[in-house]
Backbone as a printed PyTorch tensor [residue, N CA C, xyz], in Angstrom:
tensor([[[ 21.0230,  -7.4370, -39.5300],
         [ 21.3280,  -6.5130, -38.6200],
         [ 20.3560,  -5.4460, -38.7710]],

        [[ 19.8630,  -4.9390, -39.7430],
         [ 19.0680,  -3.9580, -39.9150],
         [ 17.7000,  -4.2460, -39.4800]],

        [[ 17.2970,  -5.7760, -39.8280],
         [ 16.0520,  -6.2010, -39.3090],
         [ 15.9610,  -6.0160, -37.6900]],

        [[ 16.9800,  -6.4980, -36.9520],
         [ 17.1740,  -6.4370, -35.6820],
         [ 16.8650,  -4.9650, -35.1570]],

        [[ 17.5970,  -4.1190, -35.6490],
         [ 17.5460,  -2.6220, -35.2770],
         [ 16.0320,  -2.1100, -35.4230]],

        [[ 15.5530,  -2.4580, -36.5160],
         [ 14.2370,  -1.9510, -36.8930],
         [ 13.2370,  -2.7680, -35.7650]],

        [[ 13.3900,  -3.8510, -35.3870],
         [ 12.4270,  -4.5990, -34.4400],
         [ 12.6020,  -3.8520, -33.1690]],

        [[ 13.8410,  -3.6490, -32.6960],
         [ 14.1420,  -2.8850, -31.4760],
         [ 13.2940,  -1.5080, -31.6200]],

        [[ 13.7030,  -0.8290, -32.7090],
         [ 12.9050,   0.6330, -32.6630],
         [ 11.4500,   0.3930, -32.6760]],

        [[ 10.9140,  -0.5640, -33.4150],
         [  9.5880,  -0.7740, -33.4320],
         [  8.9450,  -1.0330, -31.9620]],

        [[  9.5540,  -2.0530, -31.2560],
         [  9.1460,  -2.3120, -29.9830],
         [  9.2220,  -1.1590, -28.8870]],

        [[ 10.4800,  -0.3950, -29.0870],
         [ 10.3220,   0.9980, -28.2170],
         [  9.3470,   1.9500, -28.5710]],

        [[  9.0230,   1.9700, -29.7960],
         [  8.0630,   3.0500, -30.2310],
         [  6.7580,   2.6020, -29.7280]],

        [[  6.2970,   1.2820, -29.7640],
         [  5.0620,   0.7090, -29.4420],
         [  4.9190,   0.9920, -27.7260]],

        [[  6.1230,   0.7150, -27.2530],
         [  6.0490,   0.7680, -25.5410],
         [  5.8130,   2.2500, -25.2580]],

        [[  6.4850,   3.2420, -26.0000],
         [  6.2240,   4.5230, -25.9560],
         [  4.8220,   5.0430, -26.0230]],

        [[  4.0860,   4.5160, -27.0970],
         [  2.9080,   4.7210, -27.4860],
         [  1.7910,   4.1230, -26.3160]],

        [[  2.0850,   2.9620, -25.8410],
         [  1.3100,   2.3870, -24.7640],
         [  1.4490,   3.1210, -23.4850]],

        [[  2.6940,   3.6100, -23.1690],
         [  2.8420,   4.2670, -22.0740],
         [  2.0370,   5.7410, -22.0000]],

        [[  2.2880,   6.3140, -23.2890],
         [  1.3860,   7.6160, -23.3070],
         [ -0.1940,   7.4620, -23.2660]],

        [[ -0.7490,   6.4360, -23.8440],
         [ -2.1420,   6.1440, -23.9460],
         [ -2.4340,   5.8500, -22.3840]],

        [[ -1.6570,   5.0140, -21.6820],
         [ -2.1330,   4.8070, -20.3540],
         [ -1.9950,   5.8710, -19.4410]],

        [[ -1.1560,   6.8820, -19.7760],
         [ -1.1730,   7.9740, -18.9180],
         [ -2.3650,   8.8940, -19.2640]],

        [[ -2.8220,   8.9460, -20.4710],
         [ -3.6990,   9.7470, -20.8460],
         [ -5.3540,   9.1940, -20.1860]],

        [[ -5.3290,   7.9290, -19.7440],
         [ -6.6150,   7.4610, -19.3150],
         [ -6.9490,   8.0980, -18.0410]],

        [[ -8.4160,   8.4830, -17.7650],
         [ -8.6910,   8.9440, -16.5480],
         [ -8.5100,   7.9620, -15.4490]],

        [[ -8.2380,   8.5820, -14.3780],
         [ -7.8140,   7.6340, -13.2650],
         [ -7.6140,   8.4040, -11.9410]],

        [[ -7.1900,   7.4630, -11.0040],
         [ -6.9000,   8.1350,  -9.7220],
         [ -5.2770,   8.6410,  -9.6110]],

        [[ -5.0640,   9.6220, -10.2360],
         [ -3.7220,  10.2640, -10.0850],
         [ -3.6560,  11.5720,  -9.3340]],

        [[ -4.8530,  11.7270,  -8.7660],
         [ -4.8450,  13.0700,  -7.8480],
         [ -4.3710,  12.9070,  -6.5730]],

        [[ -4.4230,  11.8630,  -6.1060],
         [ -4.0150,  11.6570,  -4.8680],
         [ -5.1440,  11.7470,  -3.7750]],

        [[ -4.9310,  11.5910,  -2.4760],
         [ -6.1990,  11.7130,  -1.5690],
         [ -6.5220,  12.9600,  -1.4980]],

        [[ -5.6700,  14.0780,  -1.3940],
         [ -6.3340,  15.3950,  -1.3820],
         [ -7.0490,  15.7000,  -2.6060]],

        [[ -6.6050,  15.3840,  -3.6810],
         [ -7.2520,  15.9010,  -5.1690],
         [ -8.6410,  15.2610,  -5.1300]],

        [[ -8.7330,  13.8130,  -4.6090],
         [ -9.9490,  13.1840,  -4.6790],
         [-10.9260,  13.8580,  -3.7560]],

        [[-10.5430,  14.1130,  -2.4680],
         [-11.2690,  14.8690,  -1.5130],
         [-11.8040,  16.1240,  -2.1940]],

        [[-11.0170,  16.9780,  -2.7910],
         [-11.5880,  18.1890,  -3.2710],
         [-12.4830,  18.0820,  -4.5350]],

        [[-12.3020,  16.9100,  -5.2350],
         [-13.0450,  16.5460,  -6.4730],
         [-14.3930,  16.1350,  -5.9920]],

        [[-14.3850,  15.2300,  -4.8470],
         [-15.6450,  14.7480,  -4.1860],
         [-16.4550,  16.0160,  -3.5090]],

        [[-15.8790,  16.8150,  -3.0170],
         [-16.4670,  17.9840,  -2.3090],
         [-17.1090,  18.8660,  -3.3420]],

        [[-16.4010,  18.9140,  -4.4800],
         [-17.0080,  19.9180,  -5.6840],
         [-18.2580,  19.2940,  -6.1480]],

        [[-18.1170,  17.8750,  -6.2850],
         [-19.3860,  17.2680,  -6.9040],
         [-20.4630,  17.2940,  -6.0050]],

        [[-20.0540,  17.0820,  -4.4440],
         [-21.3190,  17.1660,  -3.6200],
         [-21.8670,  18.4980,  -3.3700]],

        [[-21.0130,  19.5310,  -3.3600],
         [-21.6960,  20.7530,  -3.4030],
         [-22.6370,  21.1900,  -4.5190]],

        [[-22.0670,  20.7130,  -5.5910],
         [-22.9970,  20.8970,  -6.7860],
         [-24.1680,  20.0180,  -6.5210]],

        [[-24.1860,  18.7920,  -6.2900],
         [-25.3960,  18.2110,  -6.0210],
         [-26.3660,  18.6240,  -5.1240]],

        [[-25.7140,  19.2490,  -3.9100],
         [-26.4780,  19.8000,  -2.8340],
         [-26.9640,  21.2170,  -3.0260]],

        [[-26.3540,  21.8160,  -4.1280],
         [-26.7920,  23.2090,  -4.3290],
         [-26.3240,  24.2010,  -3.3880]],

        [[-25.0700,  24.0930,  -2.9320],
         [-24.6450,  24.8250,  -1.8450],
         [-24.3740,  26.2340,  -2.3700]],

        [[-24.6490,  27.2330,  -1.3940],
         [-24.2910,  28.6810,  -1.7980],
         [-22.8350,  29.0650,  -1.5700]],

        [[-22.4070,  30.0790,  -2.1370],
         [-20.9720,  30.4490,  -2.1160],
         [-20.5270,  30.4260,  -0.5210]],

        [[-21.3180,  31.0400,   0.3640],
         [-21.2300,  31.1640,   1.7020],
         [-21.0300,  29.8020,   2.2680]],

        [[-21.8130,  28.9490,   2.0140],
         [-21.8250,  27.6060,   2.4220],
         [-20.6300,  26.7550,   2.0590]],

        [[-20.1870,  26.9080,   0.7410],
         [-18.7920,  26.4390,   0.3610],
         [-17.7550,  26.8320,   1.0380]],

        [[-17.6640,  28.1730,   1.2910],
         [-16.5090,  28.7900,   2.0700],
         [-16.4220,  28.3090,   3.4570]],

        [[-17.7150,  28.1940,   4.2140],
         [-17.6660,  27.5640,   5.4830],
         [-17.1840,  26.0790,   5.5610]],

        [[-17.6350,  25.2560,   4.4000],
         [-17.2580,  23.8560,   4.2350],
         [-15.7980,  23.8310,   4.0970]],

        [[-15.1230,  24.6490,   3.2160],
         [-13.7390,  24.8130,   3.1880],
         [-12.9950,  25.0650,   4.2940]],

        [[-13.6530,  26.0450,   5.1820],
         [-12.8760,  26.4050,   6.3380],
         [-12.9620,  25.1700,   7.3330]],

        [[-14.1060,  24.5190,   7.5770],
         [-14.2570,  23.2840,   8.3950],
         [-13.3210,  22.2250,   7.8910]],

        [[-13.2160,  21.9900,   6.6520],
         [-12.1720,  20.9620,   6.3100],
         [-10.8030,  21.1520,   6.5980]],

        [[-10.4480,  22.4000,   6.2380],
         [ -9.1090,  23.0270,   6.7090],
         [ -8.6540,  22.6790,   7.9700]],

        [[ -9.8680,  23.2160,   8.8440],
         [ -9.6610,  23.0160,  10.4000],
         [ -9.4150,  21.5200,  10.8090]],

        [[-10.2710,  20.6420,   9.9710],
         [ -9.9580,  19.2320,  10.3950],
         [ -8.7560,  18.7880,   9.8990]],

        [[ -8.3170,  19.0200,   8.6290],
         [ -6.9920,  18.6480,   8.3060],
         [ -5.8770,  19.0880,   9.0700]],

        [[ -5.9970,  20.3190,   9.6360],
         [ -4.9660,  20.8500,  10.5510],
         [ -5.0620,  20.1530,  11.7550]],

        [[ -6.1920,  19.7920,  12.2770],
         [ -6.4430,  19.1930,  13.6300],
         [ -5.9840,  17.6990,  13.5980]],

        [[ -6.0750,  17.1500,  12.4670],
         [ -5.7030,  15.6000,  12.3530],
         [ -4.4540,  15.3100,  11.6490]],

        [[ -3.8670,  16.3090,  11.4900],
         [ -2.3630,  16.0030,  10.7820],
         [ -1.4570,  15.2980,  11.5800]],

        [[ -1.2420,  15.7380,  12.7450],
         [ -0.3420,  14.9730,  13.8940],
         [ -0.8180,  13.6240,  13.8840]],

        [[ -2.1140,  13.3730,  14.2120],
         [ -2.6060,  11.9680,  14.3740],
         [ -2.2910,  11.1350,  13.0920]],

        [[ -2.6550,  11.7360,  11.9330],
         [ -2.3450,  10.9590,  10.7340],
         [ -0.6640,  10.5670,  10.6050]],

        [[  0.1840,  11.4870,  10.8700],
         [  1.4690,  11.1670,  10.9950],
         [  1.9990,  10.2270,  11.9530]],

        [[  1.4140,  10.2490,  13.2650],
         [  1.5150,   9.2700,  14.1050],
         [  1.0620,   7.8410,  13.5680]],

        [[ -0.1440,   7.9080,  13.0180],
         [ -0.7820,   6.5760,  12.5340],
         [  0.0890,   6.0640,  11.4530]],

        [[  0.7200,   6.7140,  10.7020],
         [  1.5950,   6.3140,   9.5770],
         [  2.9490,   5.7290,  10.2500]],

        [[  3.5100,   6.2950,  11.2910],
         [  4.6810,   5.9560,  12.0820],
         [  4.3090,   4.7880,  12.7670]],

        [[  3.2630,   4.5980,  13.5410],
         [  2.7960,   3.3480,  14.1450],
         [  2.7830,   2.1920,  13.4270]],

        [[  2.0340,   2.4220,  12.1060],
         [  2.0820,   1.2630,  11.0470],
         [  3.3620,   0.7960,  10.7190]],

        [[  4.3040,   1.6230,  10.4440],
         [  5.5400,   1.4000,   9.9760],
         [  6.3420,   0.5000,  11.1690]],

        [[  6.1420,   1.0360,  12.3310],
         [  6.9400,   0.3420,  13.5800],
         [  6.2470,  -1.0400,  13.6890]],

        [[  4.7710,  -1.0010,  13.6520],
         [  4.1880,  -2.4650,  13.6260],
         [  4.5800,  -3.3470,  12.6460]],

        [[  4.7480,  -2.7340,  11.3960],
         [  5.4230,  -3.6850,  10.2440],
         [  6.7530,  -4.1960,  10.7250]],

        [[  7.5260,  -3.2890,  10.9910],
         [  8.9650,  -3.7370,  11.5100],
         [  8.9650,  -4.7580,  12.5780]],

        [[  7.9620,  -4.6470,  13.4840],
         [  7.7300,  -5.5990,  14.4740],
         [  7.4640,  -7.1580,  14.0230]],

        [[  6.5120,  -7.0120,  13.0490],
         [  6.0910,  -8.2050,  12.4110],
         [  7.0600,  -8.8370,  11.5200]],

        [[  7.9540,  -8.1950,  10.9360],
         [  8.7430,  -8.6610,  10.0350],
         [ 10.1850,  -8.8910,  10.6960]],

        [[ 10.2540,  -8.7860,  12.1360],
         [ 11.6730,  -8.9680,  12.6750],
         [ 11.7660, -10.4860,  12.9330]],

        [[ 13.1060, -10.8630,  12.8760],
         [ 13.3710, -12.2100,  13.0520],
         [ 12.8060, -13.0010,  14.2820]],

        [[ 12.8020, -12.3870,  15.3160],
         [ 12.0570, -12.9000,  16.6740],
         [ 10.9720, -11.9680,  16.7620]],

        [[  9.7660, -12.6410,  16.8410],
         [  8.4000, -11.8110,  17.0450],
         [  8.3770, -11.5720,  18.6950]],

        [[  8.2420, -10.3930,  18.8910],
         [  7.8940, -10.0400,  20.3210],
         [  6.3860,  -9.5710,  20.5090]],

        [[  5.6810, -10.5440,  20.9790],
         [  4.2310, -10.5000,  20.9390],
         [  3.7710,  -9.1910,  21.8130]],

        [[  4.5460,  -9.0600,  22.9790],
         [  4.0540,  -7.7970,  23.9090],
         [  4.1520,  -6.4390,  23.1450]],

        [[  5.3070,  -6.4680,  22.4130],
         [  5.4580,  -5.0940,  21.5920],
         [  4.3960,  -5.0240,  20.5290]],

        [[  4.1920,  -6.1880,  19.9170],
         [  3.2510,  -6.0360,  18.8040],
         [  1.9950,  -5.6540,  19.3280]],

        [[  1.5780,  -6.2510,  20.5670],
         [  0.1180,  -6.0550,  21.1670],
         [  0.2440,  -4.5690,  21.6470]],

        [[  1.3220,  -4.0140,  22.0830],
         [  1.4550,  -2.6010,  22.6330],
         [  1.2800,  -1.7390,  21.5170]],

        [[  1.7640,  -2.0110,  20.3250],
         [  1.9040,  -1.1240,  19.2870],
         [  0.4950,  -1.0270,  18.4880]],

        [[ -0.1000,  -2.2340,  18.4770],
         [ -1.4590,  -2.2950,  18.0110],
         [ -2.4410,  -1.7230,  18.7230]],

        [[ -2.3810,  -1.5900,  20.0720],
         [ -3.1950,  -0.8030,  20.9440],
         [ -3.0640,   0.6390,  20.6800]],

        [[ -1.7080,   0.9980,  20.6710],
         [ -1.4260,   2.4580,  20.2950],
         [ -2.2130,   2.9050,  18.9450]],

        [[ -1.8940,   1.9700,  17.8700],
         [ -2.4370,   2.2780,  16.7430],
         [ -4.0240,   2.4280,  16.8230]],

        [[ -4.7340,   1.3840,  17.4510],
         [ -6.1570,   1.5410,  17.5690],
         [ -6.5460,   2.7460,  18.2950]],

        [[ -5.8460,   3.2640,  19.2660],
         [ -6.1780,   4.4190,  20.2220],
         [ -6.1460,   5.6160,  19.0780]],

        [[ -5.2370,   5.8140,  18.1920],
         [ -5.1860,   6.7640,  17.2520],
         [ -6.3820,   6.7050,  16.3100]],

        [[ -6.5920,   5.3280,  15.9710],
         [ -7.8230,   5.3470,  14.8750],
         [ -8.9830,   5.7560,  15.6320]],

        [[ -9.2860,   5.4200,  16.9130],
         [-10.5100,   5.9860,  17.6420],
         [-10.4700,   7.4220,  17.5680]],

        [[ -9.5160,   7.9600,  18.0680],
         [ -9.2610,   9.4690,  18.0100],
         [ -9.7320,  10.0000,  16.5430]],

        [[ -9.2610,   9.3940,  15.5250],
         [ -9.6230,   9.8100,  14.1100],
         [-11.1010,   9.7930,  13.6580]],

        [[-11.5800,   8.6970,  14.2870],
         [-13.0640,   8.5200,  13.9550],
         [-13.9100,   9.3630,  14.7160]],

        [[-13.5020,   9.6210,  15.9320],
         [-14.3920,  10.6000,  16.7440],
         [-14.0160,  12.1070,  16.1780]],

        [[-12.9280,  12.6140,  15.8220],
         [-12.9230,  13.7880,  15.0190],
         [-13.4610,  13.7480,  13.7390]],

        [[-13.4300,  12.6640,  13.0630],
         [-14.2820,  12.4540,  11.8130],
         [-15.8490,  12.6950,  11.9980]],

        [[-16.2830,  12.2340,  13.0600],
         [-17.6110,  12.4690,  13.2770],
         [-18.0850,  13.8290,  13.7210]],

        [[-17.1610,  14.5840,  14.6020],
         [-17.2980,  15.8620,  14.7570],
         [-17.2000,  16.7160,  13.6130]],

        [[-16.2490,  16.3880,  12.7050],
         [-16.1600,  17.0470,  11.4550],
         [-17.3740,  17.0640,  10.5530]],

        [[-17.9500,  15.7030,  10.4690],
         [-19.2570,  15.5680,   9.6520],
         [-20.4850,  16.3520,  10.3910]],

        [[-20.4390,  16.4090,  11.5430],
         [-21.6130,  16.9990,  12.3640],
         [-21.4060,  18.5310,  12.0230]],

        [[-20.2830,  19.1870,  11.9870],
         [-20.0660,  20.4960,  11.7700],
         [-20.5730,  20.7210,  10.1870]],

        [[-20.1030,  19.9100,   9.4120],
         [-20.5920,  20.1560,   7.9190],
         [-22.2570,  20.1250,   7.8620]],

        [[-22.6960,  19.0270,   8.4050],
         [-24.1840,  18.9770,   8.4660],
         [-25.0260,  20.1680,   8.9450]],

        [[-24.1420,  20.9030,  10.0000],
         [-24.8920,  21.9090,  10.7440],
         [-24.9970,  23.2520,   9.7310]],

        [[-24.2200,  23.3430,   8.7800],
         [-24.5200,  24.3540,   7.7290],
         [-25.3930,  24.2470,   6.6100]],

        [[-25.8690,  22.9000,   6.6160],
         [-26.7160,  22.7560,   5.5680],
         [-28.2950,  23.0370,   5.9570]],

        [[-29.0250,  23.2670,   5.0560],
         [-30.6160,  23.3930,   5.0720],
         [-31.1590,  22.1840,   5.1650]],

        [[-32.4940,  22.1100,   5.9610],
         [-33.0030,  20.8310,   5.7350],
         [-33.2950,  20.0330,   4.6040]],

        [[-33.3470,  20.8610,   3.4200],
         [-33.5300,  20.2200,   2.1010],
         [-32.3300,  19.5860,   1.7280]],

        [[-31.1510,  20.4710,   1.9160],
         [-29.8170,  19.8220,   1.5990],
         [-29.4970,  18.5780,   2.4120]],

        [[-29.8900,  18.8050,   3.6810],
         [-29.5350,  17.5630,   4.4950],
         [-30.3430,  16.3160,   4.1540]],

        [[-31.5670,  16.5100,   3.6280],
         [-32.2220,  15.2850,   3.1650],
         [-31.5330,  14.8320,   1.7740]],

        [[-31.0780,  15.8070,   0.8620],
         [-30.2400,  15.2960,  -0.2890],
         [-29.1660,  14.5450,   0.0660]],

        [[-28.3830,  15.0620,   1.0640],
         [-27.0170,  14.3420,   1.4740],
         [-27.4890,  13.0880,   2.0500]],

        [[-28.4230,  12.8650,   2.8680],
         [-28.8350,  11.4890,   3.4240],
         [-29.2180,  10.5460,   2.2850]],

        [[-29.8770,  11.0930,   1.3150],
         [-30.1690,  10.2820,   0.2360],
         [-28.9860,   9.9680,  -0.7440]],

        [[-27.9630,  10.7250,  -0.8340],
         [-26.7740,  10.4240,  -1.3550],
         [-25.9460,   9.4370,  -0.8060]],

        [[-25.9580,   9.5650,   0.6760],
         [-25.2220,   8.6940,   1.4500],
         [-25.8070,   7.2580,   1.3650]],

        [[-27.3050,   7.2570,   1.3780],
         [-27.9790,   5.8300,   1.3550],
         [-27.7570,   5.3250,   0.0060]],

        [[-27.6730,   5.9680,  -1.1040],
         [-27.4910,   5.3920,  -2.4020],
         [-26.0150,   4.8190,  -2.3990]],

        [[-25.1700,   5.5470,  -1.7430],
         [-23.6850,   5.1910,  -1.8430],
         [-23.5520,   3.8700,  -1.0270]],

        [[-24.3770,   3.6450,   0.1630],
         [-24.1910,   2.6950,   0.9270],
         [-24.8970,   1.6170,   0.2320]],

        [[-25.9170,   1.7130,  -0.5270],
         [-26.5590,   0.7080,  -1.3280],
         [-25.6900,   0.0040,  -2.4130]],

        [[-24.8030,   0.8990,  -3.0340],
         [-23.9660,   0.3570,  -4.0550],
         [-22.9820,  -0.3670,  -3.5570]],

        [[-22.5380,  -0.1910,  -2.1500],
         [-21.4430,  -0.8550,  -1.4680],
         [-21.9010,  -2.2430,  -1.0520]],

        [[-23.2220,  -2.6130,  -1.1790],
         [-23.7750,  -3.8280,  -0.8090],
         [-23.6870,  -4.7420,  -1.9610]],

        [[-23.5340,  -5.9980,  -1.5930],
         [-23.6440,  -7.1040,  -2.8600],
         [-22.5270,  -8.0070,  -2.6570]],

        [[-22.4520,  -8.9520,  -3.4880],
         [-21.3250, -10.0080,  -3.4500],
         [-20.1740,  -9.3980,  -3.7220]],

        [[-19.2270,  -9.7570,  -2.9430],
         [-17.7210,  -9.1680,  -3.0350],
         [-17.6130,  -7.9100,  -2.5000]],

        [[-18.5450,  -7.2080,  -1.8340],
         [-18.3640,  -5.9010,  -1.3050],
         [-18.4930,  -5.9940,   0.1460]],

        [[-17.9910,  -4.9220,   0.8500],
         [-18.1850,  -4.8650,   2.2310],
         [-19.5340,  -4.6120,   2.6200]],

        [[-19.9360,  -5.3600,   3.7550],
         [-21.4220,  -5.1810,   4.1410],
         [-22.2990,  -6.1420,   3.6070]],

        [[-21.8460,  -7.2120,   2.5860],
         [-22.7420,  -7.9820,   2.0220],
         [-22.6400,  -9.3360,   3.1080]],

        [[-23.9840,  -9.4230,   3.4760],
         [-23.9960, -10.6960,   4.4560],
         [-24.8620, -11.8950,   3.9040]],

        [[-24.9030, -11.9380,   2.6060],
         [-25.6820, -13.0650,   1.8540],
         [-27.0930, -12.9100,   1.9260]],

        [[-27.7960, -13.8500,   1.4780],
         [-29.2250, -13.7380,   1.4250],
         [-29.7610, -14.0480,   2.7850]],

        [[-30.4540, -13.0490,   3.5820],
         [-31.0650, -13.3470,   4.8630],
         [-32.4860, -13.6380,   4.7690]],

        [[-32.9000, -13.9790,   3.3850],
         [-34.4180, -14.3370,   3.4770],
         [-34.5280, -15.9550,   3.4000]],

        [[-34.2600, -16.3790,   4.4060],
         [-34.2790, -17.9250,   4.7610],
         [-35.9390, -18.4470,   4.9360]],

        [[-36.8050, -17.6710,   4.9200],
         [-38.1890, -18.2090,   5.2760],
         [-38.5800, -19.2210,   4.3400]]])
């Protein structure tokens, strides 16, 4: 009986240690907002933004977040509604198509608002900072290419 209690205690202790060590690992526990602010901080450091530029960037981001809040909520709700339509016992193809069109309309609005947001951000940069930003974006795009990644089209050198 003592051996069983000792084993149970040892297993619980080990589980506690592994849980704490897993929690201590760096990772994505910031959520999307935290990741955005972390990315913005790294980007502003790489670009060498002035205090005034950082304040303008923050104001533009906050305006964008406020402007897209309703669209993001609508998009989330439309996704849930579409999921419910797909998981229903009887599929209603017209309703699914309609909901998909609504969701795609919101996506297009978000894409357009995102492009406007990025153009406003680029407007506050100097030509040197803009060149650095383009280099960073190109490097990021290059990292996304390759087998198993989006944008990879295989070997196109068939000659």
